[in-house]
N, C-alpha and C positions, 0 to 999 in steps of 0.2 A: 504494498500499500502505500510505503514512502516514496519509492521509486517510481509511481504514479505521477506523484502529488510533486517530484522532483523536475518529473520530464513536463507534466506542464507549467513550472514554473519559467522553465528553458524555453520552453515554446511562446509562452507569454515575453521573454525578456529578448527573444530575437524577433522581433514585430520589424515593422516596417520603418518606424523612427529610428532602429537599430541600424537599416540598410541607410537609412538617410545620413544617420550622424559618421558613418565609416566613409559614404562615398562623394561627400560634397568636401570633406577636409583633403582628402585622397584626391582628386581633382585639381582642389587649389594649391596644393603640393605640386602636381603635376604641370597647371598651366600657369602659376604665377611664380612659386619660389624655385623653380629649377632654372628658369629663365634668366631671373634675378642672381641664383647663386651662379650660372654660366659667366651672365655679362661682368659679375666681378671677379672672374675668372677662379673661381672656386671650385674647379672640377671635378676634384673628390668628393665635397660636400654635396654636390648636383647628383653625382652618382650613387651616392648612399640615399639622397632623398629621390630618386627616381625607384631605386629597388623597393624602396618603403612604400610610395605611391602605389606603385602595381602590384605589390603584395596586399594591401588593402583593396584595391579596385578587385583584384580575383576572389580573396579569402571574405569579404563581406556578402557578394551576393550569394556566394555557392553555401556560409553558413545559414543566410536567410532560406535559401532554398529546404537547405538540408531540414532545416525543422518547420518548415513549412508542410514536407513530405510525411515526416513522423507525425 
């Protein structure tokens, strides 16, 4: 019975607001921060930011869909 409540709690946590709160900052990083970092010639930091943004762009929707299916 405890597992059922845990599953419901996770399903409620990973809703559309979670998806929005993950996607918008990652898109901001991708389209605003990375060009600013490249303009300031901080290529290593831009590469790290790019990896983080792409990871969030992939993980956010996958997590949302996973908990929608369950």
